[in-house]
SELOKE-785814 format. One record per residue (C-alpha): x, y, z; residue number from 0. Coordinates in nm, 3 decimals. Layout:
N
+---------+---------+---------+-----+
|      xx |      yy |      zz |   k |
+---------+---------+---------+-----+
|       X |       Y |       Z | NUM |
...
+---------+---------+---------+-----+
end
This chain:
345
+---------+---------+---------+-----+
|      xx |      yy |      zz |   k |
+---------+---------+---------+-----+
|   3.932 |   7.203 |   8.303 |   0 |
|   4.047 |   7.446 |   8.576 |   1 |
|   4.416 |   7.500 |   8.609 |   2 |
|   4.590 |   7.630 |   8.919 |   3 |
|   4.740 |   7.973 |   8.864 |   4 |
|   5.040 |   8.090 |   9.070 |   5 |
|   4.909 |   8.451 |   9.089 |   6 |
|   4.595 |   8.329 |   9.268 |   7 |
|   4.772 |   8.161 |   9.560 |   8 |
|   4.699 |   8.303 |   9.908 |   9 |
|   4.753 |   8.232 |  10.271 |  10 |
|   4.497 |   8.287 |  10.552 |  11 |
|   4.482 |   8.188 |  10.918 |  12 |
|   4.282 |   8.203 |  11.236 |  13 |
|   4.376 |   8.158 |  11.608 |  14 |
|   4.247 |   7.839 |  11.767 |  15 |
|   4.257 |   8.008 |  12.111 |  16 |
|   4.155 |   7.784 |  12.394 |  17 |
|   4.097 |   7.480 |  12.178 |  18 |
|   4.431 |   7.384 |  12.012 |  19 |
|   4.371 |   7.134 |  11.738 |  20 |
|   4.015 |   7.239 |  11.662 |  21 |
|   4.004 |   7.386 |  11.316 |  22 |
|   3.873 |   7.740 |  11.290 |  23 |
|   3.779 |   7.983 |  11.009 |  24 |
|   4.053 |   8.222 |  10.903 |  25 |
|   4.044 |   8.578 |  11.032 |  26 |
|   4.345 |   8.734 |  10.854 |  27 |
|   4.514 |   8.727 |  10.515 |  28 |
|   4.887 |   8.664 |  10.573 |  29 |
|   5.164 |   8.801 |  10.350 |  30 |
|   5.458 |   8.603 |  10.217 |  31 |
|   5.489 |   8.268 |  10.046 |  32 |
|   5.459 |   7.907 |  10.153 |  33 |
|   5.769 |   7.759 |  10.011 |  34 |
|   5.678 |   7.420 |  10.155 |  35 |
|   5.333 |   7.275 |  10.218 |  36 |
|   5.350 |   6.901 |  10.260 |  37 |
|   5.072 |   6.682 |  10.387 |  38 |
|   5.337 |   6.478 |  10.564 |  39 |
|   5.189 |   6.128 |  10.584 |  40 |
|   5.426 |   5.848 |  10.713 |  41 |
|   5.364 |   5.553 |  10.484 |  42 |
|   5.457 |   5.199 |  10.585 |  43 |
|   5.571 |   4.966 |  10.303 |  44 |
|   5.579 |   4.598 |  10.416 |  45 |
|   5.898 |   4.413 |  10.357 |  46 |
|   5.793 |   4.044 |  10.356 |  47 |
|   5.871 |   3.705 |  10.200 |  48 |
|   5.604 |   3.690 |   9.934 |  49 |
|   5.743 |   3.451 |   9.670 |  50 |
|   5.788 |   3.740 |   9.420 |  51 |
|   6.064 |   3.973 |   9.289 |  52 |
|   5.823 |   4.263 |   9.327 |  53 |
|   5.941 |   4.471 |   9.616 |  54 |
|   5.589 |   4.618 |   9.689 |  55 |
|   5.258 |   4.440 |   9.667 |  56 |
|   5.029 |   4.746 |   9.670 |  57 |
|   4.939 |   4.695 |  10.035 |  58 |
|   5.105 |   5.003 |  10.183 |  59 |
|   4.925 |   5.218 |  10.446 |  60 |
|   4.944 |   5.550 |  10.626 |  61 |
|   5.059 |   5.505 |  10.982 |  62 |
|   5.114 |   5.871 |  11.087 |  63 |
|   5.024 |   6.226 |  10.989 |  64 |
|   5.216 |   6.548 |  11.033 |  65 |
|   5.182 |   6.843 |  10.796 |  66 |
|   5.488 |   7.062 |  10.722 |  67 |
|   5.475 |   7.430 |  10.616 |  68 |
|   5.750 |   7.686 |  10.561 |  69 |
|   5.621 |   8.041 |  10.558 |  70 |
|   5.867 |   8.310 |  10.445 |  71 |
|   5.869 |   8.667 |  10.323 |  72 |
|   5.916 |   9.032 |  10.429 |  73 |
|   5.867 |   9.091 |  10.799 |  74 |
|   5.589 |   9.341 |  10.865 |  75 |
|   5.450 |   9.518 |  11.172 |  76 |
|   5.118 |   9.326 |  11.175 |  77 |
|   5.206 |   8.969 |  11.100 |  78 |
|   5.510 |   8.963 |  11.318 |  79 |
|   5.257 |   8.908 |  11.596 |  80 |
|   5.149 |   8.574 |  11.437 |  81 |
|   5.512 |   8.458 |  11.415 |  82 |
|   5.608 |   8.547 |  11.766 |  83 |
|   5.294 |   8.404 |  11.921 |  84 |
|   5.336 |   8.063 |  11.765 |  85 |
|   5.713 |   8.055 |  11.827 |  86 |
|   5.751 |   8.198 |  12.176 |  87 |
|   5.422 |   8.224 |  12.362 |  88 |
|   5.068 |   8.345 |  12.318 |  89 |
|   4.788 |   8.493 |  12.533 |  90 |
|   4.977 |   8.828 |  12.534 |  91 |
|   4.778 |   9.139 |  12.630 |  92 |
|   4.933 |   9.447 |  12.475 |  93 |
|   5.009 |   9.763 |  12.677 |  94 |
|   5.006 |  10.128 |  12.576 |  95 |
|   5.338 |  10.290 |  12.670 |  96 |
|   5.181 |  10.634 |  12.617 |  97 |
|   4.809 |  10.599 |  12.578 |  98 |
|   4.752 |  10.969 |  12.606 |  99 |
|   4.983 |  11.099 |  12.340 | 100 |
|   4.992 |  10.783 |  12.125 | 101 |
|   4.639 |  10.636 |  12.159 | 102 |
|   4.687 |  10.409 |  11.850 | 103 |
|   5.013 |  10.241 |  11.959 | 104 |
|   5.012 |   9.903 |  12.133 | 105 |
|   5.318 |   9.713 |  12.264 | 106 |
|   5.309 |   9.332 |  12.242 | 107 |
|   5.586 |   9.172 |  12.449 | 108 |
|   5.688 |   8.807 |  12.397 | 109 |
|   5.917 |   8.625 |  12.641 | 110 |
|   5.908 |   8.251 |  12.713 | 111 |
|   5.850 |   8.128 |  13.064 | 112 |
|   6.155 |   7.932 |  13.169 | 113 |
|   6.016 |   7.742 |  13.469 | 114 |
|   5.686 |   7.623 |  13.329 | 115 |
|   5.601 |   7.483 |  12.984 | 116 |
|   5.514 |   7.708 |  12.688 | 117 |
|   5.334 |   7.430 |  12.505 | 118 |
|   4.982 |   7.514 |  12.376 | 119 |
|   4.780 |   7.630 |  12.671 | 120 |
|   4.506 |   7.890 |  12.716 | 121 |
|   4.704 |   8.065 |  12.990 | 122 |
|   5.081 |   8.052 |  12.926 | 123 |
|   5.132 |   7.854 |  12.607 | 124 |
|   5.203 |   7.940 |  12.246 | 125 |
|   4.912 |   8.015 |  12.010 | 126 |
|   4.814 |   7.745 |  11.760 | 127 |
|   4.657 |   7.828 |  11.426 | 128 |
|   4.448 |   7.687 |  11.146 | 129 |
|   4.620 |   7.787 |  10.826 | 130 |
|   4.445 |   7.796 |  10.488 | 131 |
|   4.637 |   7.802 |  10.166 | 132 |
|   4.599 |   7.714 |   9.800 | 133 |
|   4.496 |   7.875 |   9.478 | 134 |
|   4.201 |   7.907 |   9.240 | 135 |
|   4.197 |   7.531 |   9.188 | 136 |
|   4.188 |   7.408 |   9.551 | 137 |
|   4.225 |   7.538 |   9.898 | 138 |
|   4.364 |   7.330 |  10.190 | 139 |
|   4.366 |   7.376 |  10.561 | 140 |
|   4.600 |   7.246 |  10.842 | 141 |
|   4.500 |   7.270 |  11.203 | 142 |
|   4.712 |   7.276 |  11.520 | 143 |
|   4.989 |   7.476 |  11.352 | 144 |
|   5.284 |   7.586 |  11.566 | 145 |
|   5.638 |   7.701 |  11.489 | 146 |
|   5.935 |   7.475 |  11.522 | 147 |
|   6.193 |   7.735 |  11.396 | 148 |
|   6.186 |   8.111 |  11.339 | 149 |
|   6.455 |   8.313 |  11.164 | 150 |
|   6.470 |   8.692 |  11.127 | 151 |
|   6.748 |   8.844 |  10.922 | 152 |
|   6.859 |   9.178 |  10.788 | 153 |
|   7.108 |   9.308 |  10.533 | 154 |
|   7.186 |   9.645 |  10.374 | 155 |
|   6.943 |   9.791 |  10.123 | 156 |
|   6.682 |   9.527 |  10.196 | 157 |
|   6.383 |   9.486 |  10.420 | 158 |
|   6.414 |   9.258 |  10.717 | 159 |
|   6.314 |   8.901 |  10.616 | 160 |
|   6.167 |   8.603 |  10.807 | 161 |
|   6.141 |   8.226 |  10.757 | 162 |
|   5.919 |   8.021 |  10.982 | 163 |
|   5.906 |   7.639 |  10.986 | 164 |
|   5.555 |   7.520 |  11.101 | 165 |
|   5.421 |   7.185 |  11.198 | 166 |
|   5.049 |   7.102 |  11.187 | 167 |
|   4.827 |   6.796 |  11.236 | 168 |
|   4.698 |   6.716 |  10.891 | 169 |
|   4.613 |   6.861 |  10.558 | 170 |
|   4.251 |   6.859 |  10.435 | 171 |
|   4.069 |   6.998 |  10.138 | 172 |
|   3.865 |   7.308 |  10.221 | 173 |
|   3.727 |   7.633 |  10.078 | 174 |
|   3.882 |   7.965 |  10.167 | 175 |
|   3.714 |   8.167 |  10.436 | 176 |
|   3.558 |   8.444 |  10.235 | 177 |
|   3.520 |   8.823 |  10.279 | 178 |
|   3.861 |   8.886 |  10.445 | 179 |
|   4.025 |   9.223 |  10.375 | 180 |
|   4.402 |   9.252 |  10.311 | 181 |
|   4.545 |   9.477 |  10.582 | 182 |
|   4.793 |   9.772 |  10.535 | 183 |
|   5.133 |   9.683 |  10.678 | 184 |
|   5.471 |   9.842 |  10.726 | 185 |
|   5.785 |   9.652 |  10.657 | 186 |
|   6.118 |   9.711 |  10.834 | 187 |
|   6.411 |   9.843 |  10.614 | 188 |
|   6.736 |   9.714 |  10.754 | 189 |
|   6.909 |  10.046 |  10.699 | 190 |
|   6.680 |  10.206 |  10.957 | 191 |
|   6.762 |   9.951 |  11.224 | 192 |
|   6.982 |  10.020 |  11.524 | 193 |
|   7.192 |   9.810 |  11.757 | 194 |
|   7.269 |   9.878 |  12.125 | 195 |
|   7.514 |   9.679 |  12.340 | 196 |
|   7.514 |   9.710 |  12.719 | 197 |
|   7.663 |   9.541 |  13.023 | 198 |
|   7.339 |   9.495 |  13.226 | 199 |
|   6.989 |   9.393 |  13.155 | 200 |
|   6.856 |   9.699 |  13.337 | 201 |
|   7.041 |   9.916 |  13.085 | 202 |
|   6.961 |   9.723 |  12.773 | 203 |
|   6.915 |   9.953 |  12.479 | 204 |
|   7.089 |  10.247 |  12.638 | 205 |
|   7.421 |  10.238 |  12.449 | 206 |
|   7.369 |  10.272 |  12.073 | 207 |
|   7.650 |  10.154 |  11.847 | 208 |
|   7.655 |  10.335 |  11.511 | 209 |
|   7.857 |  10.213 |  11.221 | 210 |
|   7.895 |   9.864 |  11.376 | 211 |
|   7.621 |   9.630 |  11.246 | 212 |
|   7.641 |   9.527 |  10.882 | 213 |
|   7.398 |   9.234 |  10.891 | 214 |
|   7.234 |   8.992 |  11.125 | 215 |
|   7.046 |   8.665 |  11.152 | 216 |
|   6.843 |   8.577 |  11.461 | 217 |
|   6.755 |   8.205 |  11.478 | 218 |
|   6.519 |   8.052 |  11.733 | 219 |
|   6.472 |   7.676 |  11.731 | 220 |
|   6.161 |   7.678 |  11.938 | 221 |
|   6.216 |   7.318 |  12.058 | 222 |
|   5.839 |   7.257 |  12.015 | 223 |
|   5.792 |   6.910 |  11.862 | 224 |
|   5.493 |   6.697 |  11.773 | 225 |
|   5.451 |   6.414 |  12.026 | 226 |
|   5.268 |   6.095 |  11.943 | 227 |
|   5.086 |   5.846 |  12.175 | 228 |
|   4.848 |   5.555 |  12.114 | 229 |
|   4.523 |   5.756 |  12.135 | 230 |
|   4.317 |   5.644 |  11.844 | 231 |
|   4.442 |   5.901 |  11.593 | 232 |
|   4.710 |   5.898 |  11.331 | 233 |
|   4.817 |   6.258 |  11.405 | 234 |
|   5.010 |   6.383 |  11.713 | 235 |
|   4.845 |   6.413 |  12.048 | 236 |
|   5.031 |   6.698 |  12.210 | 237 |
|   5.327 |   6.936 |  12.166 | 238 |
|   5.653 |   6.866 |  12.359 | 239 |
|   5.910 |   7.124 |  12.451 | 240 |
|   6.276 |   7.110 |  12.529 | 241 |
|   6.555 |   7.358 |  12.629 | 242 |
|   6.618 |   7.639 |  12.384 | 243 |
|   6.866 |   7.920 |  12.317 | 244 |
|   6.829 |   8.172 |  12.030 | 245 |
|   7.141 |   8.223 |  11.820 | 246 |
|   7.266 |   8.545 |  11.665 | 247 |
|   7.499 |   8.565 |  11.365 | 248 |
|   7.626 |   8.922 |  11.352 | 249 |
|   7.844 |   9.086 |  11.085 | 250 |
|   8.036 |   9.363 |  11.257 | 251 |
|   8.235 |   9.637 |  11.090 | 252 |
|   8.586 |   9.600 |  11.242 | 253 |
|   8.616 |   9.913 |  11.447 | 254 |
|   8.681 |  10.000 |  11.810 | 255 |
|   8.332 |   9.883 |  11.915 | 256 |
|   8.390 |   9.550 |  11.749 | 257 |
|   8.728 |   9.524 |  11.927 | 258 |
|   8.549 |   9.582 |  12.260 | 259 |
|   8.315 |   9.293 |  12.180 | 260 |
|   8.617 |   9.078 |  12.096 | 261 |
|   8.747 |   9.138 |  12.444 | 262 |
|   8.407 |   9.037 |  12.593 | 263 |
|   8.438 |   8.712 |  12.387 | 264 |
|   8.785 |   8.636 |  12.522 | 265 |
|   8.681 |   8.717 |  12.880 | 266 |
|   8.357 |   8.519 |  12.856 | 267 |
|   8.156 |   8.825 |  12.958 | 268 |
|   7.776 |   8.848 |  12.914 | 269 |
|   7.662 |   9.130 |  12.696 | 270 |
|   7.305 |   9.258 |  12.641 | 271 |
|   7.214 |   9.326 |  12.278 | 272 |
|   6.922 |   9.506 |  12.140 | 273 |
|   6.838 |   9.514 |  11.767 | 274 |
|   6.556 |   9.751 |  11.696 | 275 |
|   6.383 |   9.759 |  11.358 | 276 |
|   6.160 |  10.044 |  11.246 | 277 |
|   5.884 |  10.110 |  10.998 | 278 |
|   5.878 |  10.435 |  10.810 | 279 |
|   5.535 |  10.587 |  10.870 | 280 |
|   5.383 |  10.722 |  11.193 | 281 |
|   5.086 |  10.535 |  11.335 | 282 |
|   4.956 |  10.831 |  11.544 | 283 |
|   4.861 |  11.168 |  11.410 | 284 |
|   4.964 |  11.321 |  11.742 | 285 |
|   5.331 |  11.223 |  11.731 | 286 |
|   5.582 |  11.074 |  11.493 | 287 |
|   5.558 |  10.721 |  11.601 | 288 |
|   5.646 |  10.441 |  11.348 | 289 |
|   5.600 |  10.076 |  11.445 | 290 |
|   5.904 |   9.883 |  11.559 | 291 |
|   6.026 |   9.535 |  11.655 | 292 |
|   6.282 |   9.488 |  11.928 | 293 |
|   6.499 |   9.179 |  11.971 | 294 |
|   6.656 |   9.180 |  12.316 | 295 |
|   6.900 |   8.907 |  12.417 | 296 |
|   7.164 |   8.836 |  12.683 | 297 |
|   7.450 |   8.675 |  12.497 | 298 |
|   7.790 |   8.529 |  12.521 | 299 |
|   7.995 |   8.514 |  12.201 | 300 |
|   8.053 |   8.168 |  12.077 | 301 |
|   8.283 |   8.226 |  11.778 | 302 |
|   8.511 |   8.510 |  11.682 | 303 |
|   8.685 |   8.429 |  11.359 | 304 |
|   8.955 |   8.622 |  11.178 | 305 |
|   8.821 |   8.920 |  10.992 | 306 |
|   8.718 |   8.940 |  10.627 | 307 |
|   8.613 |   9.241 |  10.419 | 308 |
|   8.307 |   9.383 |  10.243 | 309 |
|   8.334 |   9.670 |   9.993 | 310 |
|   8.687 |   9.746 |  10.106 | 311 |
|   8.612 |   9.765 |  10.483 | 312 |
|   8.723 |   9.497 |  10.724 | 313 |
|   8.434 |   9.303 |  10.882 | 314 |
|   8.398 |   9.004 |  11.108 | 315 |
|   8.106 |   8.760 |  11.129 | 316 |
|   8.060 |   8.646 |  11.484 | 317 |
|   7.814 |   8.409 |  11.653 | 318 |
|   7.646 |   8.460 |  11.988 | 319 |
|   7.424 |   8.237 |  12.196 | 320 |
|   7.147 |   8.351 |  12.431 | 321 |
|   7.222 |   8.286 |  12.802 | 322 |
|   7.008 |   8.323 |  13.106 | 323 |
|   7.096 |   8.621 |  13.327 | 324 |
|   6.977 |   8.580 |  13.686 | 325 |
|   6.966 |   8.961 |  13.748 | 326 |
|   6.772 |   9.034 |  13.437 | 327 |
|   6.570 |   8.718 |  13.502 | 328 |
|   6.556 |   8.661 |  13.122 | 329 |
|   6.722 |   8.502 |  12.831 | 330 |
|   6.562 |   8.695 |  12.552 | 331 |
|   6.255 |   8.901 |  12.480 | 332 |
|   6.079 |   9.045 |  12.173 | 333 |
|   5.861 |   9.352 |  12.173 | 334 |
|   5.644 |   9.472 |  11.891 | 335 |
|   5.482 |   9.812 |  11.867 | 336 |
|   5.196 |   9.808 |  11.632 | 337 |
|   4.845 |   9.958 |  11.584 | 338 |
|   4.684 |   9.625 |  11.658 | 339 |
|   4.493 |   9.653 |  11.988 | 340 |
|   4.340 |   9.304 |  11.995 | 341 |
|   4.377 |   8.978 |  11.813 | 342 |
|   4.184 |   8.957 |  11.479 | 343 |
|   3.853 |   8.778 |  11.520 | 344 |
+---------+---------+---------+-----+
end
């Protein structure tokens, strides 16, 4: 008898491209863990007068399907692309900020469109994926996977972490796509991260604040939801989208910079925050050029509580919501510098 062994679990995925919902073979081994992987059937149990004290008469049936996955782990410079493309938008073509001196560096920029839908679409929408997971006993696959929530967080003496809630159509038994090679990745130590706070979108990233940021959590409820219609299938037909606003929870050291931000909170002033996370190893032999992930966001502070302390220093944990800025013409944007030039196929 074969027994499932935890050490033999793995996660693989492939992009469905122009055909969301059509299962595809995996093209990449993903790092992290699947803390939740539920097949997600909705079961109807009839409640009827049946001349019996038995509540159920063994005539239940499945009336809907919606698989649930939670993927979590250490954020790295390669698989961040998968997270951002299923949570914000896909069909991104990378640029080379300096293709001459840094020929192996590619910048992938993710920002949602705000006047047209970002639902799965070959042109403007999010990417959808077929995800394979399992162990030595059995592999499963779920098609039409998209993110419903993405959280990125950092704290001292740790690498930056992520948690991604994913919805897919249905779970089915499968066999793992074979012959995939695990990729080299760089993770992002929080201690190497920087924060900049500016007063305009044009100047975002210009004014670094040292000794201010103690920890952060960036949370995006993508507002993508499975939408069902009567179309002959138990699983959802399309993905719906609603209004969204990423939230930041920031632990500030209580210093003069923090007091300036408190004034912005009281005056209801929009501020432009950039959190930039770095890897540790250069990607180009020509120059020192580690990968990085940038979280840019126009914010207004929502909460400014009384201060607390950590290790003897006064701190304050504040909350800020993304707001649309008409001059910047954005609410938020994420940019990932990596050595990935095209999507894995």
